[in-house]
KESE-879839 format. One record per residue (C-alpha): residue in three letters; x, y, z. Coordinates in steps of 0.05 Angstrom, whole numbers, padded with zeros to 5 digits, always signed. Each point is the difference from the previous one (the first is absolute). Example, Ala and Ser with C-alpha at 12.3 -4.5 7.8 and 13.67 -1.06 7.14 Angstrom:
! KESE-879839
ALA+00246-00090+00156 SER+00027+00069-00013 
! end
This chain:
! KESE-879839
MET+00450+00370-00226 THR-00062+00028-00025 GLU-00043+00026+00048 PRO-00071-00028-00019 THR-00052+00054-00010 SER-00065-00046-00003 ARG-00025-00058+00042 ALA-00036-00013-00066 GLY+00082+00001-00037 TRP+00061-00028+00031 HIS+00059+00012-00045 GLY+00051-00007+00061 THR+00052-00055+00013 VAL-00017-00068+00034 ALA+00048-00047+00021 LEU-00021-00071-00001 LEU+00037-00051+00043 LEU-00005-00083-00004 ALA+00036-00044+00030 SER+00011-00078-00037 SER-00058-00022-00041 THR-00009-00037-00053 GLY-00076+00008-00002 GLY-00062+00039+00007 VAL+00036+00059+00043 GLY+00044+00010-00060 GLN-00045-00003-00047 HIS-00044+00060+00041 VAL+00057+00038+00010 ARG+00013+00002-00085 SER-00067+00013+00002 LEU+00001+00059+00028 ALA+00060+00026-00017 ALA-00033-00005-00066 GLY-00048+00042+00012 LEU+00035+00049+00044 THR+00035+00018-00052 ALA-00042+00004-00056 ALA-00046+00049+00046 GLY+00061+00049+00002 ALA+00027-00023+00071 SER+00070-00015-00002 VAL+00014-00076+00028 LEU+00064-00023+00030 VAL-00007-00082+00015 CYS+00051-00021+00058 GLY+00020-00070+00011 PRO+00030-00075-00019 ALA+00044+00007-00065 ALA-00039-00072-00007 THR-00075+00038+00001 GLU+00022+00053-00063 GLU+00024-00062-00034 GLN-00064-00034+00007 PHE-00049+00059-00006 GLY+00036+00044-00044 PHE-00021+00072+00038 THR+00053+00035-00040 GLY-00043-00024-00059 VAL-00067+00041+00017 GLY+00039+00065+00019 ALA+00026-00003+00070 ARG+00069+00007+00020 PHE+00027-00066+00050 GLN+00058+00009+00050 ALA+00022-00077+00029 VAL-00025-00002+00070 GLU+00011-00067+00028 ILE-00038-00025+00044 PRO-00013-00072+00021 ALA-00055-00042+00011 SER+00004+00000+00075 PRO+00037+00044+00044 THR+00070-00006+00013 PRO+00066+00048+00017 ALA-00005+00030-00069 ASP-00060+00025+00002 ALA+00061+00060+00028 ARG+00016-00011-00064 ALA-00072+00008-00039 VAL-00013+00066+00049 ALA+00067+00036-00009 ALA-00013-00020-00088 LEU-00068+00027+00009 ARG+00028+00065+00031 ARG+00039+00008-00061 ALA-00040-00011-00047 LEU-00049+00060+00038 ALA+00058+00039+00006 THR+00019-00005-00079 GLU-00080+00011-00027 PRO-00037+00030+00056 VAL-00069-00012+00006 ASP-00072+00024+00017 VAL-00028-00064+00031 LEU+00025-00067+00020 HIS-00035-00063-00020 ALA+00021-00067+00033 HIS-00037-00059-00022 GLY+00006-00061+00045 LEU+00025-00004+00065 ARG+00061-00014-00016 ALA+00019+00070-00038 GLY-00049+00028+00054 LEU+00054-00013+00061 VAL+00053+00027-00048 ALA-00041+00056-00024 VAL-00002+00019+00082 LEU+00063-00011+00020 ALA+00019+00043-00059 ARG-00036+00053+00039 PRO-00017+00045-00063 ALA-00011+00070+00000 VAL-00072-00003-00042 PRO-00063-00043+00013 LEU+00006-00072+00005 VAL-00046-00043-00026 VAL+00004-00073+00010 THR-00058-00053-00034 TRP-00002-00063+00041 HIS-00012-00057-00060 ASN+00016-00067+00050 ALA-00026-00019+00074 VAL+00043-00026+00037 LEU-00008-00082+00005 ALA+00064-00029+00040 GLY+00001-00016+00065 GLY+00062-00015+00054 LEU+00070+00052-00012 ARG-00013+00019-00067 GLY-00080+00020+00014 SER+00018+00038+00055 VAL+00058+00032-00034 SER-00054+00021-00060 ARG-00047+00030+00050 LEU+00042+00038+00027 VAL+00013+00030-00064 GLU-00078+00011-00014 ARG+00006+00045+00057 ILE+00058+00035-00016 VAL-00028-00001-00070 ALA-00070+00022+00029 ARG+00029+00067+00044 GLY+00042+00027-00043 ALA-00039+00006-00067 ARG-00036+00058-00013 VAL-00043-00034-00035 SER-00018-00083-00004 LEU-00038-00031-00054 GLY-00033-00059+00013 ALA-00012-00041-00076 SER-00049-00042+00040 ALA-00054+00030+00059 ASP+00036-00051+00065 LEU+00063+00035-00027 VAL-00027+00075+00020 GLU-00027-00032+00061 ARG+00068-00035+00018 ALA+00033+00059-00018 THR-00042+00052+00043 GLY+00004-00054+00063 LEU+00077+00006-00003 GLY-00006+00078+00004 ALA-00005+00032-00065 PRO-00015+00065-00001 ASP-00036-00004-00067 ALA-00026-00064-00028 ARG-00030+00001-00069 LEU-00026-00047-00055 ALA+00019-00012-00056 PRO-00007-00056-00040 VAL+00048-00022-00051 ALA-00026-00008-00072 ALA+00029-00058-00044 PRO+00027+00029-00059 THR-00038-00023-00058 LEU+00036-00064-00044 PRO+00005+00004-00072 PRO-00039-00045-00044 PRO+00019-00070-00005 ARG+00049-00008-00059 ARG-00017-00072-00010 ARG-00062-00033-00017 ARG-00030-00055+00070 GLU+00025-00064-00048 ALA+00065+00026-00009 VAL+00003+00012+00091 ARG-00027-00068+00012 ALA+00045-00033-00056 GLU+00065+00028+00040 PHE-00021-00033+00063 GLY-00033-00070-00032 VAL-00060+00017+00016 GLY-00057-00043-00041 ARG-00066+00021-00028 ASP-00042-00015+00067 GLN+00052+00006+00059 PRO-00008+00067+00038 LEU+00065+00043+00005 ILE+00007+00045+00063 VAL+00037+00050+00015 SER+00035+00034+00061 VAL+00051+00055-00005 GLY+00039+00027+00059 ARG+00065-00002+00034 LEU+00024-00050+00027 HIS-00009+00003+00068 PRO-00021-00033+00059 GLN-00053+00056+00005 LYS-00037-00028-00056 ARG-00006-00055+00023 TYR+00013-00047-00068 ASP+00003-00064+00042 VAL-00072+00003+00009 LEU-00008+00003-00063 VAL+00051-00066-00016 ASP-00028-00048+00050 ALA-00076+00031-00021 ALA+00022-00018-00081 ALA+00037-00069+00015 ARG-00075-00014+00017 TRP-00022+00015-00067 ARG+00044-00045-00038 THR-00048-00047+00000 ARG-00062+00031-00020 THR-00009-00010-00079 PRO+00022+00036-00039 ALA+00050+00034+00055 PRO+00015+00070-00001 VAL+00062+00029-00013 VAL+00028+00049+00047 VAL+00048+00050-00020 ILE+00038+00059+00056 ALA+00036+00050-00032 GLY+00041+00035+00043 SER+00056-00001+00040 GLY+00041+00003+00071 PRO+00031-00033+00066 ALA-00057-00050-00007 TYR+00025-00033-00072 LEU+00040-00058+00033 PRO-00042-00018+00057 LEU-00059+00001-00048 ALA+00029-00040-00049 ALA+00015-00054+00045 ARG-00065-00012+00028 ILE-00036+00006-00072 SER+00044-00058-00024 ALA-00008-00037+00071 ALA-00081+00005-00006 ARG+00012-00015-00078 ALA-00064+00066-00001 PRO-00005+00024-00084 VAL+00031+00064+00022 THR+00051+00041-00048 LEU+00040+00056+00036 LEU+00013+00047-00058 GLY+00049+00050+00032 HIS-00009+00074-00027 ARG-00041+00011-00046 THR-00020+00073-00043 ASP-00068-00040-00037 VAL-00052+00006+00054 ALA-00046+00018-00042 ASP+00014-00051-00041 LEU+00002-00062+00048 LEU-00066+00036+00023 ALA-00034-00013-00061 GLY+00022-00070+00000 ALA-00033-00015+00070 ASP-00062-00023+00018 LEU+00018+00020+00076 ALA+00033+00042+00048 LEU+00019-00015+00061 VAL+00026+00037+00070 THR+00028-00036+00050 SER+00032+00054+00044 ASP-00006+00009+00071 TRP-00003+00069-00002 GLU-00010+00047-00065 ALA-00012+00084-00012 ARG-00033+00008-00064 GLN+00042-00064-00028 LEU+00012+00025-00081 PHE+00001-00071-00021 ALA-00074+00005+00026 GLN-00016+00064-00034 GLU+00028-00026-00069 ALA-00035-00067-00004 MET-00065+00038+00022 ARG+00003+00049-00060 ALA+00024-00052-00036 GLY-00068-00038+00012 VAL+00031-00062+00022 PRO-00037-00027+00065 LEU+00039+00005+00066 VAL+00000-00041+00069 ALA+00050+00045+00053 THR-00003-00008+00069 ALA-00040+00045+00045 VAL+00052+00045+00028 GLY+00032+00076-00003 GLY-00036+00047-00051 LEU-00021-00065-00039 PRO-00071-00006+00020 ALA-00015+00082-00007 LEU+00041-00015-00075 VAL-00044-00058-00030 GLY-00064+00013+00040 ASP-00042-00060-00018 ALA+00038-00011-00075 ALA+00040-00047+00032 VAL+00003-00075+00040 LEU+00035+00029+00063 VAL+00028-00057+00048 PRO+00035-00005+00063 PRO+00074+00010-00001 GLY+00048-00056+00001 ASP-00059-00051-00007 VAL+00022-00045-00041 ASP-00074-00033-00007 ALA-00037+00061-00008 VAL+00044+00024-00059 ASP-00010-00085-00029 ASP-00072+00009+00014 ALA-00015+00073-00033 VAL+00047-00018-00060 ARG-00037-00071-00010 GLY-00073+00045-00002 LEU+00021+00040-00055 LEU+00038-00050-00047 ASP-00066-00036+00002 ASP-00043+00054-00007 PRO+00021+00036-00062 PRO-00069+00044-00003 ARG+00020+00023+00076 ARG+00076+00006-00037 ALA-00016+00057-00045 GLU-00057+00037+00033 LEU+00062+00015+00060 GLY+00042+00028-00058 ARG-00063+00040-00028 ARG-00014+00024+00070 GLY+00078+00008+00027 ALA+00008+00047-00076 ALA-00058+00037+00019 ARG+00029+00008+00072 THR+00067+00034-00020 ALA-00035+00060-00027 THR-00006+00026+00066 TRP+00063-00009+00023 PRO+00044+00067-00006 THR+00038+00003-00056 GLU+00083+00026-00005 ALA-00019+00069-00023 ASP-00052-00004+00061 THR+00070-00023+00048 LEU+00045+00052-00037 ALA-00058+00056+00008 GLN-00006-00024+00081 LEU+00085-00003+00003 THR+00006+00080-00033 ALA-00059+00032+00050 LEU+00043-00033+00068 TYR+00062+00027-00036 ALA-00030+00065-00018 GLU-00032+00010+00071 LEU+00063-00025+00031 THR+00045+00057-00034 LEU-00051+00051+00007 ASP-00004-00004+00071 ALA+00071-00008+00001 ALA+00009+00077-00044 GLY-00015+00046+00052 PRO-00025+00022+00068 THR-00078+00008-00023 ALA+00006-00079-00006 PRO-00050-00026+00059 ASP+00025-00031+00060 THR+00017-00074-00001 GLY+00010-00012+00079 THR+00057-00046+00006 ARG+00022-00012-00072 SER+00056+00035-00035 THR+00036+00000-00068 GLY+00064+00012+00024 ARG+00049-00044+00026 ARG-00023-00038+00063 
! end
């Protein structure tokens, strides 16, 4: 390990821990790994082997150790805790930074001898027994982490209310998409979109939280429009089969594309972007759509209103009528779509960048390692950087 020499230039060693991920969390960890290594820090990424296969952390200069953290708490967590302990014993680090509550729980149970940071990426929405277990996990993670970072203000408030000793806002910037590789006409031709037909795009994990059932039900109503819009959803996940069945039963003009790596191309061909989630912090696709100048309809949940301001159309969650009305209104008003696209692109200039996110985190790591370095560190009350 390398001791930091100042808060401005941190060159220590950090372990980034994540659970199963196919989307935003994995992209964020990869972005951090790339930025930290480029800035001279040493990065160890720990997580399921599948995340390394999908996101390629070693390809951006990080080292990788497999720690299999399943999507839900199970007795297998004991094996994940043991694997994390072995990884940290093999490659000592200065800071452990877990991403998401599942990774946060494993990190807390591992009782690291270094400062633990946990980024809260998602809210707990489940009810019943699963919701009760998840809320218990929230409390354990909030109280066990040295610093809790919320991707949106409501997550910071939640962590504070559950007893987090230090909770801070840390907006997650969407990695910049590469330029489109295909022309607009080629993208639209792939989906059989006619010259005057609208193409509506949504991107996200196929999970109940995303409420693609609402999108499908609204899209079924658009089948009678002339011309009928074509709707595509890019993403994979556990809700695939129920959604496919719903699309078929409703005869909705929706195509499930599966996992795609050409989101920039999809946006180049799109007339409208749509987010129907029950909750989001700073949804990556919403950021990508606005950066691309594609008008956005999104639900007024979590951190989305603060993210988009007046540069998108916001609708209540779970409201098929509201989604239907918002989309119809924009499809019938091309000048308004164009204006929203311009305002969206302009608003993105006010958002934190990946470089801003990296600077915030390296300053935090330096703060924590300097505090832990010697007896002159300021009194931190009941918080501890040692084993709990």
